[in-house]
ZAMI-949384 format. One record per residue (C-alpha): residue number from 1; x, y, z. Coordinates in steps of 0.1 Angstrom, whole numbers, plus 5000, padded with zeros to 4 digits. Example, Ala and Ser with C-alpha at 12.3 -4.5 7.8 and 13.67 -1.06 7.14 Angstrom:
% residues 2
REC     k     c1     c2     c3
REC     1   5123   4955   5078
REC     2   5137   4989   5071
//
This chain:
% residues 808
REC     k     c1     c2     c3
REC     1   4828   6500   8875
REC     2   4831   6528   8901
REC     3   4827   6518   8937
REC     4   4802   6545   8943
REC     5   4776   6527   8922
REC     6   4775   6497   8945
REC     7   4754   6513   8973
REC     8   4756   6525   9009
REC     9   4786   6502   9017
REC    10   4806   6517   8989
REC    11   4814   6548   9009
REC    12   4830   6527   9036
REC    13   4849   6508   9009
REC    14   4862   6540   8994
REC    15   4872   6553   9028
REC    16   4891   6520   9035
REC    17   4907   6522   9001
REC    18   4921   6557   9009
REC    19   4931   6547   9044
REC    20   4950   6517   9031
REC    21   4967   6537   9004
REC    22   4979   6563   9028
REC    23   4991   6537   9053
REC    24   5010   6518   9026
REC    25   5025   6550   9010
REC    26   5036   6563   9044
REC    27   5056   6531   9050
REC    28   5073   6532   9016
REC    29   5076   6569   9008
REC    30   5100   6591   9026
REC    31   5095   6622   9005
REC    32   5059   6629   9016
REC    33   5060   6610   9049
REC    34   5051   6640   9071
REC    35   5021   6650   9048
REC    36   5009   6615   9046
REC    37   5010   6613   9084
REC    38   4988   6644   9086
REC    39   4963   6628   9062
REC    40   4963   6595   9082
REC    41   4956   6615   9114
REC    42   4927   6632   9097
REC    43   4913   6599   9085
REC    44   4915   6584   9119
REC    45   4895   6613   9133
REC    46   4870   6609   9104
REC    47   4866   6571   9107
REC    48   4841   6571   9136
REC    49   4818   6595   9118
REC    50   4816   6576   9085
REC    51   4783   6560   9095
REC    52   4769   6595   9100
REC    53   4775   6604   9064
REC    54   4749   6577   9056
REC    55   4726   6590   9082
REC    56   4727   6627   9073
REC    57   4733   6627   9035
REC    58   4714   6618   9004
REC    59   4726   6591   8980
REC    60   4740   6619   8958
REC    61   4759   6633   8988
REC    62   4773   6599   8997
REC    63   4784   6594   8961
REC    64   4802   6628   8962
REC    65   4821   6618   8993
REC    66   4830   6584   8979
REC    67   4843   6599   8947
REC    68   4864   6623   8967
REC    69   4880   6595   8986
REC    70   4886   6574   8955
REC    71   4903   6603   8938
REC    72   4924   6608   8970
REC    73   4935   6571   8969
REC    74   4946   6575   8933
REC    75   4966   6606   8942
REC    76   4983   6589   8971
REC    77   4992   6560   8949
REC    78   5007   6583   8923
REC    79   5029   6600   8950
REC    80   5048   6567   8955
REC    81   5060   6570   8919
REC    82   5069   6607   8914
REC    83   5104   6620   8912
REC    84   5120   6648   8932
REC    85   5114   6674   8905
REC    86   5076   6670   8910
REC    87   5077   6672   8948
REC    88   5063   6707   8949
REC    89   5033   6699   8927
REC    90   5023   6668   8947
REC    91   5030   6685   8981
REC    92   5004   6711   8971
REC    93   4979   6684   8960
REC    94   4983   6664   8992
REC    95   4978   6695   9013
REC    96   4946   6702   8994
REC    97   4935   6666   9000
REC    98   4941   6669   9038
REC    99   4922   6702   9038
REC   100   4892   6687   9019
REC   101   4891   6657   9044
REC   102   4892   6681   9073
REC   103   4863   6700   9058
REC   104   4843   6667   9056
REC   105   4851   6661   9092
REC   106   4839   6696   9103
REC   107   4807   6693   9084
REC   108   4799   6659   9099
REC   109   4808   6671   9134
REC   110   4783   6700   9129
REC   111   4756   6677   9117
REC   112   4760   6653   9146
REC   113   4760   6681   9172
REC   114   4729   6697   9157
REC   115   4708   6668   9171
REC   116   4724   6671   9205
REC   117   4717   6708   9204
REC   118   4680   6703   9200
REC   119   4679   6683   9232
REC   120   4698   6709   9251
REC   121   4675   6738   9243
REC   122   4651   6732   9273
REC   123   4680   6730   9297
REC   124   4695   6762   9283
REC   125   4662   6779   9288
REC   126   4662   6769   9324
REC   127   4698   6781   9328
REC   128   4689   6815   9313
REC   129   4660   6820   9338
REC   130   4682   6810   9367
REC   131   4709   6833   9355
REC   132   4684   6863   9353
REC   133   4671   6855   9388
REC   134   4707   6854   9401
REC   135   4715   6887   9384
REC   136   4685   6904   9400
REC   137   4695   6891   9434
REC   138   4730   6906   9429
REC   139   4715   6940   9420
REC   140   4691   6938   9450
REC   141   4718   6929   9475
REC   142   4744   6952   9458
REC   143   4769   6924   9458
REC   144   4801   6925   9437
REC   145   4803   6907   9404
REC   146   4813   6871   9411
REC   147   4845   6855   9397
REC   148   4842   6819   9386
REC   149   4872   6795   9386
REC   150   4865   6762   9370
REC   151   4868   6731   9392
REC   152   4881   6712   9362
REC   153   4894   6719   9328
REC   154   4865   6738   9311
REC   155   4847   6719   9284
REC   156   4854   6731   9249
REC   157   4822   6741   9230
REC   158   4806   6713   9210
REC   159   4810   6733   9178
REC   160   4841   6753   9170
REC   161   4848   6761   9133
REC   162   4879   6777   9119
REC   163   4900   6776   9151
REC   164   4924   6748   9143
REC   165   4951   6771   9129
REC   166   4948   6797   9157
REC   167   4950   6769   9183
REC   168   4982   6756   9167
REC   169   4996   6791   9167
REC   170   4987   6797   9203
REC   171   5005   6765   9213
REC   172   5036   6775   9194
REC   173   5036   6809   9211
REC   174   5028   6799   9246
REC   175   5042   6764   9249
REC   176   5073   6765   9226
REC   177   5086   6800   9233
REC   178   5103   6801   9267
REC   179   5105   6839   9266
REC   180   5067   6842   9266
REC   181   5051   6839   9300
REC   182   5019   6858   9293
REC   183   5000   6860   9260
REC   184   4971   6882   9254
REC   185   4945   6867   9230
REC   186   4926   6897   9216
REC   187   4898   6905   9192
REC   188   4865   6923   9191
REC   189   4835   6910   9209
REC   190   4820   6878   9194
REC   191   4851   6867   9175
REC   192   4856   6835   9195
REC   193   4883   6843   9221
REC   194   4868   6824   9250
REC   195   4860   6794   9227
REC   196   4896   6793   9215
REC   197   4909   6795   9251
REC   198   4887   6766   9262
REC   199   4899   6746   9232
REC   200   4934   6753   9243
REC   201   4927   6740   9278
REC   202   4912   6708   9263
REC   203   4940   6702   9238
REC   204   4958   6669   9247
REC   205   4993   6684   9244
REC   206   4983   6712   9268
REC   207   4967   6687   9293
REC   208   4998   6665   9291
REC   209   5020   6695   9299
REC   210   5000   6710   9328
REC   211   4979   6680   9339
REC   212   4957   6691   9369
REC   213   4974   6725   9372
REC   214   4951   6743   9347
REC   215   4930   6771   9362
REC   216   4903   6789   9342
REC   217   4892   6822   9357
REC   218   4864   6844   9344
REC   219   4875   6879   9353
REC   220   4849   6902   9336
REC   221   4845   6940   9340
REC   222   4851   6945   9377
REC   223   4879   6921   9388
REC   224   4879   6912   9425
REC   225   4914   6898   9435
REC   226   4899   6886   9468
REC   227   4874   6864   9451
REC   228   4899   6852   9424
REC   229   4925   6841   9451
REC   230   4898   6823   9472
REC   231   4886   6805   9441
REC   232   4921   6794   9432
REC   233   4926   6779   9467
REC   234   4892   6763   9467
REC   235   4902   6746   9434
REC   236   4932   6730   9453
REC   237   4909   6720   9482
REC   238   4919   6747   9506
REC   239   4898   6773   9525
REC   240   4911   6808   9533
REC   241   4899   6834   9558
REC   242   4884   6866   9546
REC   243   4910   6891   9535
REC   244   4910   6925   9552
REC   245   4924   6943   9521
REC   246   4938   6937   9486
REC   247   4974   6936   9499
REC   248   4966   6905   9519
REC   249   4950   6889   9488
REC   250   4981   6897   9468
REC   251   5003   6880   9495
REC   252   4982   6849   9494
REC   253   4984   6849   9455
REC   254   5021   6851   9458
REC   255   5021   6821   9482
REC   256   4998   6802   9458
REC   257   5022   6807   9429
REC   258   5052   6797   9450
REC   259   5035   6765   9460
REC   260   5026   6758   9424
REC   261   5060   6763   9409
REC   262   5070   6727   9414
REC   263   5048   6716   9385
REC   264   5039   6733   9352
REC   265   5011   6758   9358
REC   266   4986   6773   9333
REC   267   4963   6802   9343
REC   268   4936   6814   9319
REC   269   4923   6848   9327
REC   270   4892   6851   9306
REC   271   4873   6883   9296
REC   272   4898   6908   9311
REC   273   4887   6944   9306
REC   274   4905   6977   9301
REC   275   4919   6991   9333
REC   276   4929   6957   9347
REC   277   4967   6962   9341
REC   278   4974   6962   9378
REC   279   4957   6928   9382
REC   280   4977   6913   9353
REC   281   5009   6926   9369
REC   282   5002   6907   9401
REC   283   5000   6875   9381
REC   284   5029   6882   9358
REC   285   5054   6895   9384
REC   286   5065   6859   9393
REC   287   5085   6842   9367
REC   288   5094   6805   9368
REC   289   5098   6777   9344
REC   290   5066   6764   9328
REC   291   5043   6791   9344
REC   292   5021   6804   9316
REC   293   4993   6829   9315
REC   294   4967   6831   9287
REC   295   4946   6863   9288
REC   296   4915   6868   9266
REC   297   4904   6904   9261
REC   298   4891   6929   9237
REC   299   4921   6950   9248
REC   300   4956   6942   9236
REC   301   4975   6953   9268
REC   302   5007   6959   9248
REC   303   5029   6964   9279
REC   304   5027   6926   9284
REC   305   5042   6918   9251
REC   306   5030   6913   9215
REC   307   4994   6901   9216
REC   308   4978   6874   9194
REC   309   4951   6889   9172
REC   310   4923   6864   9164
REC   311   4913   6869   9128
REC   312   4877   6867   9114
REC   313   4865   6834   9099
REC   314   4873   6828   9062
REC   315   4844   6823   9038
REC   316   4846   6785   9039
REC   317   4845   6783   9077
REC   318   4819   6810   9079
REC   319   4796   6790   9056
REC   320   4802   6758   9077
REC   321   4792   6777   9109
REC   322   4761   6792   9092
REC   323   4750   6758   9079
REC   324   4751   6744   9114
REC   325   4734   6774   9130
REC   326   4706   6776   9105
REC   327   4704   6738   9100
REC   328   4708   6744   9063
REC   329   4716   6708   9055
REC   330   4679   6703   9054
REC   331   4676   6729   9027
REC   332   4701   6722   8999
REC   333   4684   6742   8972
REC   334   4703   6768   8951
REC   335   4681   6796   8965
REC   336   4690   6789   9001
REC   337   4727   6786   8992
REC   338   4726   6819   8973
REC   339   4709   6836   9002
REC   340   4734   6821   9026
REC   341   4764   6835   9006
REC   342   4748   6870   9008
REC   343   4742   6867   9045
REC   344   4778   6854   9051
REC   345   4792   6883   9032
REC   346   4772   6907   9054
REC   347   4785   6890   9086
REC   348   4822   6896   9076
REC   349   4835   6865   9093
REC   350   4822   6874   9128
REC   351   4813   6841   9144
REC   352   4788   6856   9168
REC   353   4770   6874   9140
REC   354   4769   6843   9119
REC   355   4756   6821   9147
REC   356   4730   6845   9158
REC   357   4717   6853   9123
REC   358   4717   6816   9115
REC   359   4697   6807   9146
REC   360   4672   6834   9139
REC   361   4666   6820   9104
REC   362   4664   6784   9115
REC   363   4631   6769   9105
REC   364   4619   6801   9088
REC   365   4603   6801   9054
REC   366   4624   6813   9025
REC   367   4605   6846   9022
REC   368   4618   6856   9057
REC   369   4654   6849   9045
REC   370   4647   6870   9014
REC   371   4632   6898   9034
REC   372   4662   6900   9056
REC   373   4686   6902   9026
REC   374   4664   6928   9009
REC   375   4664   6950   9040
REC   376   4702   6949   9042
REC   377   4705   6957   9005
REC   378   4684   6988   9012
REC   379   4708   7000   9038
REC   380   4693   6985   9069
REC   381   4720   6975   9095
REC   382   4725   6939   9105
REC   383   4724   6953   9140
REC   384   4688   6964   9136
REC   385   4677   6928   9133
REC   386   4698   6913   9161
REC   387   4698   6929   9195
REC   388   4721   6902   9211
REC   389   4748   6910   9186
REC   390   4743   6947   9191
REC   391   4746   6943   9229
REC   392   4778   6923   9225
REC   393   4795   6949   9203
REC   394   4781   6978   9223
REC   395   4797   6965   9255
REC   396   4831   6973   9240
REC   397   4820   7010   9238
REC   398   4806   7009   9273
REC   399   4841   7003   9285
REC   400   4851   7037   9272
REC   401   4843   7056   9304
REC   402   4842   7094   9309
REC   403   4880   7097   9307
REC   404   4879   7081   9273
REC   405   4850   7100   9258
REC   406   4871   7114   9230
REC   407   4882   7079   9221
REC   408   4846   7069   9217
REC   409   4839   7100   9195
REC   410   4869   7091   9174
REC   411   4855   7055   9170
REC   412   4822   7069   9157
REC   413   4840   7092   9132
REC   414   4855   7061   9115
REC   415   4821   7055   9100
REC   416   4827   7084   9077
REC   417   4846   7062   9053
REC   418   4834   7034   9030
REC   419   4836   6998   9040
REC   420   4865   6977   9029
REC   421   4887   7008   9023
REC   422   4917   7018   9043
REC   423   4915   7052   9060
REC   424   4944   7075   9058
REC   425   4956   7086   9093
REC   426   4965   7119   9077
REC   427   4927   7125   9070
REC   428   4919   7118   9106
REC   429   4946   7141   9118
REC   430   4928   7169   9099
REC   431   4894   7160   9112
REC   432   4903   7156   9148
REC   433   4924   7187   9150
REC   434   4893   7208   9143
REC   435   4866   7187   9159
REC   436   4884   7179   9192
REC   437   4914   7203   9193
REC   438   4940   7176   9188
REC   439   4965   7201   9173
REC   440   4995   7178   9178
REC   441   4995   7150   9153
REC   442   5008   7125   9178
REC   443   4975   7129   9198
REC   444   4956   7115   9168
REC   445   4980   7086   9164
REC   446   4979   7079   9201
REC   447   4941   7077   9199
REC   448   4944   7052   9170
REC   449   4967   7031   9190
REC   450   4941   7032   9218
REC   451   4914   7020   9194
REC   452   4937   6993   9181
REC   453   4945   6981   9216
REC   454   4907   6978   9223
REC   455   4902   6959   9190
REC   456   4879   6986   9177
REC   457   4902   6994   9148
REC   458   4935   6984   9134
REC   459   4964   7008   9128
REC   460   4986   6996   9099
REC   461   5020   7012   9092
REC   462   5033   7004   9057
REC   463   5068   7013   9066
REC   464   5082   7006   9101
REC   465   5111   7025   9115
REC   466   5123   7025   9150
REC   467   5125   7063   9151
REC   468   5093   7083   9146
REC   469   5096   7118   9132
REC   470   5060   7129   9127
REC   471   5057   7113   9093
REC   472   5023   7097   9093
REC   473   5015   7096   9056
REC   474   5021   7059   9055
REC   475   4998   7052   9085
REC   476   4964   7037   9076
REC   477   4934   7025   9096
REC   478   4913   6994   9088
REC   479   4882   6983   9106
REC   480   4861   6952   9107
REC   481   4828   6960   9088
REC   482   4808   6949   9118
REC   483   4825   6976   9139
REC   484   4819   7001   9111
REC   485   4782   6992   9112
REC   486   4782   6997   9150
REC   487   4797   7032   9146
REC   488   4770   7041   9120
REC   489   4742   7025   9140
REC   490   4751   7043   9172
REC   491   4755   7076   9153
REC   492   4720   7072   9138
REC   493   4701   7068   9171
REC   494   4692   7105   9174
REC   495   4667   7122   9151
REC   496   4684   7132   9118
REC   497   4683   7170   9125
REC   498   4699   7165   9159
REC   499   4727   7141   9151
REC   500   4764   7151   9159
REC   501   4775   7133   9127
REC   502   4754   7124   9097
REC   503   4765   7096   9074
REC   504   4747   7094   9040
REC   505   4754   7063   9018
REC   506   4739   7065   8983
REC   507   4737   7035   8959
REC   508   4733   7045   8922
REC   509   4709   7075   8924
REC   510   4687   7064   8953
REC   511   4688   7094   8976
REC   512   4674   7090   9011
REC   513   4637   7098   9012
REC   514   4641   7124   9039
REC   515   4665   7143   9017
REC   516   4644   7142   8985
REC   517   4614   7154   9005
REC   518   4633   7182   9020
REC   519   4620   7171   9054
REC   520   4644   7191   9075
REC   521   4651   7228   9073
REC   522   4685   7226   9090
REC   523   4707   7197   9103
REC   524   4729   7204   9133
REC   525   4756   7178   9125
REC   526   4793   7189   9130
REC   527   4805   7161   9107
REC   528   4788   7153   9074
REC   529   4799   7123   9053
REC   530   4784   7114   9019
REC   531   4795   7083   9001
REC   532   4784   7075   8965
REC   533   4792   7046   8942
REC   534   4804   7044   8906
REC   535   4769   7047   8892
REC   536   4760   7079   8909
REC   537   4749   7107   8885
REC   538   4720   7125   8904
REC   539   4719   7162   8910
REC   540   4722   7171   8946
REC   541   4691   7184   8963
REC   542   4694   7214   8986
REC   543   4706   7207   9021
REC   544   4712   7230   9050
REC   545   4741   7220   9073
REC   546   4750   7253   9089
REC   547   4769   7238   9119
REC   548   4791   7213   9099
REC   549   4828   7218   9105
REC   550   4840   7187   9086
REC   551   4828   7174   9052
REC   552   4839   7140   9039
REC   553   4830   7132   9003
REC   554   4837   7096   8992
REC   555   4830   7088   8955
REC   556   4841   7065   8926
REC   557   4832   7084   8894
REC   558   4855   7099   8869
REC   559   4836   7132   8871
REC   560   4823   7146   8904
REC   561   4807   7179   8913
REC   562   4807   7194   8947
REC   563   4772   7198   8961
REC   564   4760   7233   8957
REC   565   4749   7235   8993
REC   566   4786   7235   9002
REC   567   4787   7272   8994
REC   568   4765   7279   9025
REC   569   4784   7258   9050
REC   570   4798   7288   9067
REC   571   4814   7270   9096
REC   572   4832   7244   9074
REC   573   4869   7240   9085
REC   574   4879   7207   9069
REC   575   4871   7193   9034
REC   576   4882   7157   9025
REC   577   4876   7143   8990
REC   578   4884   7106   8986
REC   579   4881   7092   8951
REC   580   4882   7054   8952
REC   581   4878   7050   8914
REC   582   4905   7038   8890
REC   583   4913   7071   8875
REC   584   4920   7106   8889
REC   585   4887   7124   8891
REC   586   4878   7157   8874
REC   587   4861   7180   8898
REC   588   4834   7206   8892
REC   589   4820   7234   8914
REC   590   4853   7238   8932
REC   591   4849   7276   8930
REC   592   4821   7273   8956
REC   593   4848   7271   8983
REC   594   4857   7307   8977
REC   595   4829   7319   9000
REC   596   4840   7298   9030
REC   597   4859   7321   9053
REC   598   4866   7294   9080
REC   599   4880   7267   9057
REC   600   4914   7257   9071
REC   601   4923   7223   9057
REC   602   4917   7205   9024
REC   603   4928   7169   9016
REC   604   4924   7156   8980
REC   605   4929   7120   8972
REC   606   4932   7107   8936
REC   607   4920   7140   8921
REC   608   4930   7157   8888
REC   609   4945   7190   8899
REC   610   4941   7208   8865
REC   611   4904   7204   8867
REC   612   4902   7227   8898
REC   613   4931   7251   8891
REC   614   4913   7273   8866
REC   615   4882   7279   8888
REC   616   4897   7280   8923
REC   617   4892   7313   8940
REC   618   4914   7327   8966
REC   619   4912   7308   8999
REC   620   4928   7332   9023
REC   621   4918   7312   9054
REC   622   4933   7279   9041
REC   623   4963   7269   9062
REC   624   4969   7233   9050
REC   625   4964   7214   9018
REC   626   4973   7178   9010
REC   627   4975   7160   8977
REC   628   4976   7122   8978
REC   629   4980   7102   8946
REC   630   4968   7132   8926
REC   631   4974   7140   8889
REC   632   4993   7173   8893
REC   633   4996   7182   8856
REC   634   5001   7219   8847
REC   635   4977   7235   8871
REC   636   4999   7238   8902
REC   637   5009   7274   8896
REC   638   4973   7287   8898
REC   639   4966   7265   8929
REC   640   4995   7281   8948
REC   641   4985   7316   8938
REC   642   4951   7310   8954
REC   643   4966   7300   8987
REC   644   4985   7331   9000
REC   645   4984   7322   9037
REC   646   4993   7285   9034
REC   647   5012   7271   9064
REC   648   5015   7234   9055
REC   649   5017   7217   9020
REC   650   5018   7180   9016
REC   651   5023   7162   8983
REC   652   5025   7124   8984
REC   653   5026   7097   8957
REC   654   5020   7122   8929
REC   655   5039   7104   8902
REC   656   5037   7130   8875
REC   657   5053   7158   8896
REC   658   5086   7165   8879
REC   659   5093   7200   8892
REC   660   5078   7225   8915
REC   661   5067   7259   8902
REC   662   5087   7290   8912
REC   663   5057   7306   8929
REC   664   5060   7280   8956
REC   665   5087   7303   8970
REC   666   5061   7331   8974
REC   667   5043   7312   9002
REC   668   5062   7331   9029
REC   669   5039   7318   9057
REC   670   5048   7282   9049
REC   671   5061   7263   9080
REC   672   5060   7227   9067
REC   673   5067   7214   9032
REC   674   5064   7177   9027
REC   675   5070   7161   8993
REC   676   5072   7123   8996
REC   677   5072   7093   8972
REC   678   5072   7116   8942
REC   679   5098   7096   8923
REC   680   5100   7118   8892
REC   681   5107   7150   8911
REC   682   5142   7161   8899
REC   683   5146   7196   8912
REC   684   5134   7221   8937
REC   685   5129   7258   8929
REC   686   5162   7277   8931
REC   687   5147   7303   8954
REC   688   5134   7279   8980
REC   689   5155   7299   9005
REC   690   5128   7326   9004
REC   691   5106   7303   9026
REC   692   5121   7320   9056
REC   693   5095   7306   9080
REC   694   5099   7270   9070
REC   695   5105   7247   9100
REC   696   5101   7212   9084
REC   697   5113   7202   9049
REC   698   5106   7166   9041
REC   699   5117   7153   9007
REC   700   5114   7116   9015
REC   701   5116   7090   8987
REC   702   5121   7114   8959
REC   703   5144   7090   8940
REC   704   5152   7114   8910
REC   705   5160   7145   8931
REC   706   5196   7154   8922
REC   707   5204   7182   8947
REC   708   5193   7207   8972
REC   709   5195   7243   8960
REC   710   5222   7265   8974
REC   711   5196   7290   8987
REC   712   5186   7264   9013
REC   713   5212   7280   9035
REC   714   5187   7309   9041
REC   715   5163   7286   9059
REC   716   5175   7298   9092
REC   717   5145   7286   9113
REC   718   5144   7251   9097
REC   719   5146   7225   9125
REC   720   5142   7192   9105
REC   721   5154   7182   9071
REC   722   5144   7147   9058
REC   723   5160   7135   9025
REC   724   5158   7098   9033
REC   725   5156   7075   9003
REC   726   5167   7102   8980
REC   727   5191   7079   8962
REC   728   5203   7104   8936
REC   729   5216   7131   8960
REC   730   5254   7130   8960
REC   731   5262   7159   8982
REC   732   5247   7184   9007
REC   733   5249   7222   9000
REC   734   5283   7237   9008
REC   735   5268   7263   9031
REC   736   5244   7239   9050
REC   737   5261   7251   9082
REC   738   5243   7284   9079
REC   739   5210   7266   9088
REC   740   5216   7275   9124
REC   741   5184   7262   9139
REC   742   5187   7226   9124
REC   743   5180   7201   9152
REC   744   5174   7169   9132
REC   745   5184   7155   9098
REC   746   5174   7122   9082
REC   747   5198   7109   9055
REC   748   5191   7072   9057
REC   749   5193   7053   9024
REC   750   5210   7082   9006
REC   751   5234   7056   8991
REC   752   5252   7081   8967
REC   753   5261   7105   8995
REC   754   5299   7102   8997
REC   755   5311   7132   9018
REC   756   5298   7160   9039
REC   757   5308   7197   9036
REC   758   5330   7211   9063
REC   759   5303   7236   9073
REC   760   5284   7208   9090
REC   761   5306   7217   9120
REC   762   5286   7249   9123
REC   763   5253   7231   9130
REC   764   5256   7237   9167
REC   765   5219   7229   9174
REC   766   5220   7196   9156
REC   767   5212   7169   9182
REC   768   5200   7139   9161
REC   769   5212   7124   9128
REC   770   5192   7095   9115
REC   771   5211   7074   9090
REC   772   5219   7038   9079
REC   773   5252   7019   9083
REC   774   5266   7033   9050
REC   775   5261   7070   9059
REC   776   5270   7066   9096
REC   777   5307   7068   9088
REC   778   5303   7102   9072
REC   779   5290   7117   9104
REC   780   5312   7101   9130
REC   781   5342   7124   9124
REC   782   5320   7154   9135
REC   783   5311   7139   9169
REC   784   5340   7156   9187
REC   785   5329   7190   9174
REC   786   5291   7186   9177
REC   787   5289   7175   9213
REC   788   5250   7174   9214
REC   789   5248   7153   9183
REC   790   5237   7116   9185
REC   791   5238   7093   9155
REC   792   5209   7068   9152
REC   793   5212   7040   9127
REC   794   5179   7026   9116
REC   795   5168   6995   9097
REC   796   5136   6999   9078
REC   797   5110   6972   9075
REC   798   5087   6978   9044
REC   799   5054   6960   9046
REC   800   5050   6950   9009
REC   801   5017   6932   9017
REC   802   5001   6966   9021
REC   803   5008   6976   8985
REC   804   4977   6959   8971
REC   805   4956   6981   8993
REC   806   4967   7013   8975
REC   807   4947   7024   8944
REC   808   4966   7019   8911
//
């Protein structure tokens, strides 16, 4: 008979059975000794809470826990008998057992703390009132913001879910790595940075290392070094006179650190804001053994080393936190669980959002839960229903002062793209060049780094090289959906007709009511973004957007028609079409673009080029066109004929491109030609030398490209040639030396390149050769003749994890 049928004491019996099995196996089994030790540690943590399982769970729940422990005991007993060849299988099973037991522990801890929470509510209300009174007095007296340094190790919060692994990783980085003196713990607002920092201070290993030399300082927006130093000395029981200036405060800080260097010292600088680099430098300039600084911030501060990015909660941890916040253990029905999953999905792993939404639904009837979910499904933002969450996220934007106004505008523009999709940096380069005058591509990338440093976005480079050469096709941006909602929410505060940017998201054929009713005669937005799903088939109503300079169309259907109102968007400068469907999309109405005299840039992603080639009218104003993962087919000749004044042509990941049409060589205004990751491209047009104004020729990762035409010698103004990863090229043109303006060449990973022509000596302007170890030896003999030339050997780092983000 199963032990679970005996009654309430059966659970304790099952627990003891598992504990004894683990203890016995650990003594006898050396193969899994470490894993069994972890499980034993988990059980020891769980043991005091076993009585609470009986208190908080039904008979059915207790039986489930008992069965789980019985099965665990059987597994542990089997481990004592398995051979080495099955070690991998049972290692995985033991890890799953430990994870399952930790989950039981977390749930019980949440249930126990819920009761304690209820008794703390009145006290918290009093603290809130006092805090508000204190804040008003500060404003009234115009006092500076206070800095608080804890008089003891700060208490970790009663509930902390999903932070065990980050805590372990923090300890590895800050305690085990002697090279790391300062570590910046960064994430967006509400992700649990301060909670993790407090857990770090309370960790027994940390307390054993630093003992009473742990100082926790809340820095906040306006750091005051005077107050910080006074608080540090007060913590040690010393009083200081008032400082006349910041230099005096810095001198006393130096003295404090010198006095403290005899013992390990930990300083936690919590909630440090942008612009505080000089403050961090004052703490970091003194290096001595076992002096560690942990900084929590929404900003990465890259000059102080590689930061630790705190990730959102996974689904399991998010659900555990929501259960606690909403006291869901009292409502175990399928309906509540189903609604909970939908809410968790909406919160996207943001602890603050989960906790606030959970508390707002605590004790509410199920209809209120259903109403909230229905509102979100209709397009309402989660930020509309929770002002505390909005205020927390909004504070990250408030930090973007007047000097950073463009950064804030760039952040808002990221709302132009669908959730859970990567954003091509190349698309943002086109947008921001026309909207904000960021003509140099590096300015856009710099802004993306700035947003990343502030935890407002994440710039991902799928291929890392130590040398940058203006190649940003493999740069992508991702963004937490909560931040995307913030961008859309903030952009939607003005009346529709007066918004700077207008985002329209359409599910199936449900057009916005204001659009179907033709409520507004003209909308003044400079940026218009329209996103539709795979079920969209509606006909576009008329819409007047006469001021729009950028149009972003996101869709998923195999056939897509440009809205007819595009024909009247006279100021349109940039058109971006992103197809997120499985197959290249067939486009209709492309001929409408023929009337747009200001259109300068077009970017097409996952589009069937033949569908537009027959109807495309001449676009004399177009200067740049980009094809990404497009189906080129047979229509490229007509496309190029329609673009007589093209200055830049980019073709990337177009796998059916075998050869370029001869009329490419008629684009005499072309300055930049980039053909990358087109593995089937085997030849360039013989007359490519007719592109006499070409300054950049990038043929990166064209694996089947056999040679460069001899006419390339006529490209006398070409400054940069990139043939990296062109594995099939065996030699450079004999007369390459005639390219008298060549300043830079990239030949890395050209593994079949065996010798260089003698005319290389005539490349007098050549100052940089990028290559690998193999090709380095080919260039070294020319160093005595080309005195300005430097050879840079690079090692590439390909981020294969990013491949699953690209459409198939």
